[in-house]
C-alpha positions as a LaTeX table, in Angstrom:
\begin{tabular}{lrrr}
\hline
Residue & $x$ (\AA) & $y$ (\AA) & $z$ (\AA) \\
\hline
Met1 & 0.00 & 0.00 & 0.00 \\
Lys2 & 1.39 & 3.35 & $-1.02$ \\
Ile3 & 0.69 & 6.69 & 0.62 \\
Tyr4 & 1.01 & 8.73 & $-2.58$ \\
Ala5 & 0.64 & 7.97 & $-6.27$ \\
Asp6 & 3.56 & 6.93 & $-8.47$ \\
Arg7 & 3.16 & 9.75 & $-10.98$ \\
Phe8 & 4.82 & 12.95 & $-9.80$ \\
Pro9 & 2.01 & 15.45 & $-10.63$ \\
Val10 & $-0.59$ & 13.33 & $-8.86$ \\
Ala11 & 1.70 & 12.69 & $-5.88$ \\
Leu12 & 2.48 & 16.40 & $-5.63$ \\
Arg13 & $-1.22$ & 17.27 & $-5.69$ \\
Gln14 & $-1.93$ & 14.68 & $-2.98$ \\
Phe15 & 0.92 & 15.98 & $-0.83$ \\
Leu16 & $-0.16$ & 19.61 & $-1.21$ \\
Thr17 & $-3.75$ & 18.68 & $-0.36$ \\
Asp18 & $-2.57$ & 16.87 & 2.77 \\
Leu19 & $-0.44$ & 19.86 & 3.72 \\
Leu20 & $-3.38$ & 22.21 & 3.17 \\
Val21 & $-5.59$ & 20.07 & 5.42 \\
Val22 & $-2.97$ & 20.09 & 8.18 \\
Val23 & $-2.64$ & 23.88 & 7.97 \\
Trp24 & $-6.44$ & 24.27 & 7.93 \\
Val25 & $-6.86$ & 22.07 & 11.04 \\
Tyr26 & $-4.11$ & 23.99 & 12.84 \\
Ala27 & $-5.75$ & 27.32 & 11.94 \\
Ala28 & $-9.16$ & 26.06 & 13.09 \\
Ile29 & $-7.73$ & 24.98 & 16.45 \\
Arg30 & $-5.93$ & 28.31 & 16.92 \\
Phe31 & $-9.12$ & 30.19 & 16.02 \\
Ala32 & $-11.13$ & 28.12 & 18.50 \\
Met33 & $-8.58$ & 28.83 & 21.24 \\
Trp34 & $-8.66$ & 32.56 & 20.44 \\
Leu35 & $-12.45$ & 32.57 & 20.48 \\
Tyr36 & $-12.51$ & 30.70 & 23.81 \\
Asp37 & $-10.14$ & 33.27 & 25.36 \\
Leu38 & $-12.32$ & 36.09 & 24.04 \\
Val39 & $-15.46$ & 34.57 & 25.56 \\
Glu40 & $-13.65$ & 34.07 & 28.86 \\
Lys41 & $-12.72$ & 37.76 & 28.90 \\
Leu42 & $-16.34$ & 38.69 & 28.22 \\
Ala43 & $-17.51$ & 36.49 & 31.08 \\
Val44 & $-15.57$ & 38.46 & 33.71 \\
Pro45 & $-18.10$ & 41.35 & 33.99 \\
Gly46 & $-20.92$ & 38.82 & 34.24 \\
Arg47 & $-19.19$ & 37.04 & 37.11 \\
Lys48 & $-18.74$ & 40.37 & 38.89 \\
Leu49 & $-22.46$ & 41.08 & 38.57 \\
Glu50 & $-23.38$ & 37.56 & 39.55 \\
Gly51 & $-21.57$ & 37.78 & 42.90 \\
Pro52 & $-23.87$ & 40.26 & 44.68 \\
Ala53 & $-27.00$ & 38.63 & 43.27 \\
Ala54 & $-25.93$ & 35.19 & 44.45 \\
Ala55 & $-25.19$ & 36.52 & 47.93 \\
Ser56 & $-28.81$ & 37.51 & 48.58 \\
Pro57 & $-31.14$ & 35.41 & 46.44 \\
Thr58 & $-34.32$ & 36.23 & 48.39 \\
Thr59 & $-34.08$ & 40.03 & 48.17 \\
Trp60 & $-34.51$ & 40.46 & 44.42 \\
Pro61 & $-37.75$ & 38.59 & 43.56 \\
Arg62 & $-39.99$ & 40.37 & 46.08 \\
Pro63 & $-39.92$ & 43.89 & 44.57 \\
Ala64 & $-40.27$ & 42.46 & 41.09 \\
Ala65 & $-43.19$ & 40.30 & 42.16 \\
Arg66 & $-44.90$ & 43.27 & 43.82 \\
Trp67 & $-44.39$ & 45.38 & 40.70 \\
Ala68 & $-45.89$ & 42.62 & 38.56 \\
Gly69 & $-48.77$ & 42.11 & 40.96 \\
Cys70 & $-47.82$ & 38.54 & 41.79 \\
Arg71 & $-47.68$ & 36.76 & 45.11 \\
Trp72 & $-44.23$ & 35.61 & 46.07 \\
Ser73 & $-43.19$ & 33.08 & 48.65 \\
Ala74 & $-39.74$ & 32.06 & 49.78 \\
Thr75 & $-40.41$ & 28.43 & 48.88 \\
Ser76 & $-41.30$ & 28.97 & 45.21 \\
\hline
\end{tabular}
């Protein structure tokens, strides 16, 4: 079993296609890593806002429920 064809033009085309696929996969991985880092940076302000809300979960729903005209209980 041979990896590439015997004729030079066909073998060259196969090799260049393989090389292009390797470069494309590398670029896709680098892009995914860059995008992940970008999303992580965007998540920082959300985590800062999440901290105070998580500290007092029962204080926020009551005013909203009163404004909406709903009954609110601590168990629901």
